[in-house]
ROKOL-717621 format. One record per residue (C-alpha): residue in three letters; x, y, z. Coordinates in steps of 0.05 Angstrom, whole numbers, padded with zeros to 5 digits, always signed. Layout:
<sites>
ALAXYZ
...
</sites>
This chain:
<sites>
MET+01530+01978+01909
ILE+01592+01946+01880
GLN+01594+01870+01885
TYR+01657+01838+01858
GLY+01669+01777+01901
ALA+01731+01784+01943
THR+01737+01858+01925
TYR+01667+01869+01954
VAL+01690+01836+02019
VAL+01750+01882+02023
CYS+01709+01945+02011
LYS+01647+01929+02053
MET+01675+01887+02109
ASN+01721+01907+02165
THR+01789+01879+02144
ASP+01807+01864+02216
SER+01747+01819+02225
SER+01762+01782+02160
LEU+01834+01771+02183
LYS+01806+01746+02249
TYR+01762+01695+02214
THR+01821+01674+02171
SER+01864+01664+02233
GLN+01810+01621+02265
PHE+01807+01579+02202
MET+01883+01571+02202
LYS+01882+01550+02276
ASN+01828+01498+02263
TYR+01866+01465+02206
THR+01938+01463+02230
LYS+01951+01394+02200
THR+01931+01416+02130
SER+01974+01455+02081
ILE+01935+01517+02060
ILE+01945+01566+02003
VAL+01915+01635+02013
ALA+01911+01679+01951
THR+01912+01754+01954
VAL+01854+01794+01926
PRO+01867+01813+01853
HIS+01867+01884+01827
CYS+01799+01904+01797
TYR+01812+01932+01727
ASP+01738+01942+01708
LEU+01726+02000+01755
ALA+01731+02073+01739
PRO+01798+02104+01761
ASN+01764+02149+01813
PHE+01743+02088+01856
ASN+01788+02076+01915
VAL+01772+02002+01915
ASN+01841+01982+01890
GLN+01875+02022+01944
GLU+01834+01983+01996
VAL+01853+01918+01961
LEU+01927+01937+01965
LYS+01921+01952+02040
PHE+01883+01888+02053
ASN+01934+01846+02014
TRP+01991+01876+02054
LYS+01956+01861+02119
LEU+01939+01791+02096
CYS+02010+01774+02075
ASN+02039+01799+02141
HIS+01985+01763+02181
MET+01995+01696+02147
LYS+02070+01694+02163
GLN+02053+01668+02233
PHE+02024+01603+02205
ALA+02077+01553+02182
HIS+02026+01510+02146
CYS+02002+01569+02103
THR+02030+01595+02038
THR+02008+01662+02010
LEU+01999+01665+01935
LYS+02008+01736+01912
ILE+01966+01750+01851
GLU+02004+01796+01804
ASN+01970+01861+01785
ASN+01984+01856+01711
LYS+01927+01875+01665
LYS+01949+01826+01611
TYR+01929+01768+01657
PHE+01856+01791+01658
THR+01799+01791+01608
LYS+01781+01855+01570
ARG+01729+01872+01623
GLY+01783+01864+01676
LEU+01744+01822+01725
HIS+01766+01751+01709
LEU+01833+01719+01695
THR+01848+01694+01625
GLY+01875+01625+01613
PHE+01945+01655+01608
GLY+01935+01691+01674
LYS+01913+01627+01709
GLU+01973+01591+01680
VAL+02021+01644+01706
ILE+01990+01642+01775
CYS+01994+01566+01778
LYS+02068+01567+01762
</sites>
């Protein structure tokens, strides 16, 4: 079993239900500005895993789905390996800085 935080959710959970829960959250907090980050690419997996393809599909759905909420901004995490640690799972300080900007 692969467990990598948000990547695990994308692979093991129905993406439609996760978008449904996200929508419910957005509807409950309409007076709050919310930033939703996309799921980052997982560089520490073997190339034959289709996890990253599922992540791309989920991110596309998430970005399109969040457009209906005016109080929500979608932060697209760049899929650039130089922003991640050698293992490929966590962002480096430089990666975090780039995302914050």
